[in-house]
N, C-alpha and C positions, 0 to 999 in steps of 0.2 A: 518303299517304306517297310521297315521290319515290323512284323506284328508282335504283340506282346505288351503286357502291363509294365509300366515303369513307375518308379517312385520319384518325385521331385523333393529335394531336400534344401531348405533355407536354414543355414546354420547361423545362430546368433549366440551371444555371450551367455544369455540366461535361458533361451529356449530354442528348440529346433522345430521348424514348421515342416510337416510332411504332407504331401499330396500324392495322388496316384492318377493314372489315366486308364482307360478301358483297354481291352486286349487289341482293339483295332487302332490304338494310339490316335484317337480323334479328340477326346475331351479330357481335360485335367480337372479333378475335383479335390477339395480339401479332405484330409483324413484325421490328422491328430497334431497336437502340439506336445512335443516331448521335452521335459525339463532337462537342462544341461547338468552334468555332474562333473565338477572340477577333478575329482579323483574317482578312479574306477571306470568301468566300461558299461554302466547301466544304460546310458543314452545310446551307445553303439548297439548293445544288445536289443534294445527296444526297436530301433530302426531296422535291424536285421530280422527281428520277429515279424514286423509289419511286411517286410519284403517277402518273407516266406508265406505269410497269411494270404497275401494277394497274388502270389506266384510271379513276382516281378522278375523280369529278365535283366534289368539294370537299375542302378541308382544314379539319378542325375542331380549332382550337387552344384548349387550355385556358387560361383567364384566371384566375390564382391571386389573387383578391381576398382581403383580410383577412376575418376572421369578421364584422366589422362592415360589410363591403361596400366598404371603402376600398382605395386603391391602396397597394402596397408596392413595394420595389425589384424583387421577383420579378415583380410585375404589369407594371412598366415594361419589364422584360427580355422577358417573353412577348409583350407587345403590339408591341414593336420587332421581334421575330423574325416575328410574324404579318404586320406591315406590309412587311417585306422579302419575304416570300412573296407577298403581294398585289401588290407592285410589279412582279412578273414577269408579272402578268396572271392568276395562279392565283386561283380562287374560294376565299376564306378566310372562315371564320366564327370569331368569338371566343365561347366559351361559359364560363360560370361553372364553376370547378372547385375550389371550396373543399374542402379535405381529401381530394382524390383521392390524393395521395401517401401520406397517413396511412392511408387505406383500403387502399391497395395494400400497404403494409408490414404492416398487420394481417392481410390475407389471406395473404400469404407466410408470416408467422409462424405462423398457424394451420395452414398446410400443412406445418409442420415445418422450414422454411428458417430458417437462422440469419441474423442481420443481415449478416454478411460475405458469405454466399452470395446474399443478396438484391440486393446492389449492381448486378451486371450487368443484372438484369432488372426491377428495381422501376420504372424509368421506362417500360418497355414495359407493365407491368401498370397503371400510372397512366394511360397512353394509352388502354388498353382500357376502363378505368372512365369516362374522359371521353367517349370515342366511344359507348360502350354507353348512357350516360345521355342523350347528345344524340339517338340514334336512337330510343330508348324514349320520350323527351319528344315528339319529332316524331310518332311513331306514335300516341301517346295524345291529343295536342292537335290534330294536323293543321297545326301552325304550325312553320315552320323555326326551329330553336333559335338562341339567342344573337344576335349582331350580325354582319352581313355587312360586311366591310371593302371599301372601294372605293379605288382608287388615287388619285383626285383629291380626295377629301374626308375622309380618315381613316376612322374607323369610323362607321357609321350605323346606328341601330336598325332592326331588321326583324323 
């Protein structure tokens, strides 16, 4: 298992959930919900600022594939955001995140939160689920999760 803080990123149309793990890559915790900006790069800058603040070695971005594994509009949006992050030179991994938001909503509902009170934090909880799954997978398999994005060739399997 590679040591180092990682940020988990759940990309939504209106908000981006951000989580981080400790330097030992054991436990993911929520950090912040970043508003999406249709024009400009304020959202990308904020995520990069958080990465710098926490000394993250990489950004783990959820790739919301359909249940059958195909691409959707949400997939394209998340990949585009991940590529914008990678274009800055940040180390970015795309990891499968099917049903992370559904899991986050179920967990919040089980804790007694109404749908209305979930809205501000559901993206952070989804980011925690994405990141925790990625670090648990790497710990169990010894293989870095998902696909590493590179600035010159798009995404490449790794």
